[in-house]
C-alpha positions in Angstrom: 9.5 -8.2 14.4 7.3 -5.6 12.7 3.6 -5.1 13.1 1.7 -3.4 10.3 -1.8 -2.0 10.4 -3.5 -0.7 7.3 -6.3 1.8 7.2 -8.2 4.1 4.8 -10.0 1.6 2.7 -13.6 1.8 1.8 -16.2 2.3 -0.9 -15.5 5.0 -3.5 -17.1 5.9 -6.8 -15.2 5.6 -10.1 -13.0 8.6 -10.5 -12.7 9.1 -6.8 -9.7 9.0 -4.5 -8.6 7.2 -1.4 -5.6 7.5 0.8 -4.4 4.3 2.4 -2.1 4.4 5.4 0.1 1.7 7.0 1.3 2.2 10.5 4.4 0.2 11.5 5.6 -0.7 15.0 8.1 -2.9 16.6 11.3 -2.2 14.8 13.4 0.5 13.2 11.0 1.6 10.5 13.5 3.7 8.5 15.5 0.5 7.7 12.7 -1.2 5.9 11.7 -1.2 2.3 7.9 -0.8 2.3 5.3 -1.8 -0.3 1.7 -2.0 -1.2 0.2 -5.0 -2.8 -3.4 -5.9 -3.8 -5.3 -9.0 -4.3 -8.6 -9.0 -6.2 -11.1 -11.9 -5.9 -9.8 -15.0 -7.7 -6.5 -13.4 -8.5 -3.0 -13.5 -7.2 -1.5 -10.9 -4.9 0.3 -8.3 -7.0 2.7 -5.4 -6.4 1.2 -1.9 -6.6 4.0 0.2 -5.4 7.2 0.1 -3.4 9.4 2.6 -1.6 12.9 1.7 -0.4 14.5 2.8 2.9 16.2 5.5 0.8 13.0 6.8 -0.7 13.3 5.4 -4.2 9.9 4.3 -5.6 8.6 2.0 -8.2 5.1 1.3 -9.5 3.1 -1.3 -11.4 2.6 0.0 -14.9 -1.2 0.0 -14.3 -1.0 2.6 -11.6 1.7 4.9 -12.8 0.4 8.5 -12.8 -2.6 7.5 -10.6 -1.1 6.3 -7.4 1.7 7.8 -5.2 3.5 6.0 -2.5 5.3 8.0 0.3 6.7 7.4 3.7 7.1 9.3 6.9 9.9 7.8 9.0 9.1 10.1 11.9 5.6 8.8 12.1 6.5 5.2 11.0 3.9 5.3 8.3 3.7 4.6 4.6 0.8 5.9 2.5 -0.7 5.2 -0.9 -2.6 8.0 -2.5 -4.9 6.6 -5.1 -6.5 9.0 -7.6 -9.0 8.5 -10.5 -9.9 5.0 -9.2 -11.5 2.5 -11.5 -13.6 -0.7 -10.7 -10.5 -2.7 -11.7 -8.8 -1.3 -8.6 -11.2 -3.1 -6.4 -9.2 -5.4 -4.1 -7.8 -6.0 -0.7 -4.7 -3.8 -0.3 -1.8 -5.1 1.9 1.2 -3.3 3.3 4.5 -5.1 3.5 7.9 -4.4 5.1 11.2 -6.0 4.1 14.6 -5.9 5.5 17.5 -8.3 5.8 15.7 -11.3 4.4 12.7 -10.9 6.7 9.3 -9.7 5.5 6.0 -8.9 7.2 2.5 -8.3 6.0 -0.4 -6.4 7.4 -4.0 -7.7 7.6 -5.2 -5.8 4.5 -7.8 -3.1 3.9 -10.7 -3.5 1.4 -11.0 -1.0 -1.4 -14.2 -1.2 -3.4 -14.7 1.1 -6.4 -18.3 1.0 -7.5 -21.1 3.4 -8.4 
């Protein structure tokens, strides 16, 4: 069992930056592939970025060059650095953890990009 708690969301102006964090507890964090997803109002949840247990990353095309995912296995955290934000990035951002067929979600953190 893994518990995930996201933080760092909020209101930011277009062009601004936010850094989301996901704190994991309850299992061996380093074994898990971690990801960030987002869900905008009226839309399906979609992948933003993933990082494997080995540190390999992949990103949605829409965020390449803007967002960076990283992990700290010593602190059991995964972060998403988001730069040059646009209104289209407004959504609830969720952290997930996957390993051995099991997957877990956090409760989400709201990101609103607006002037």
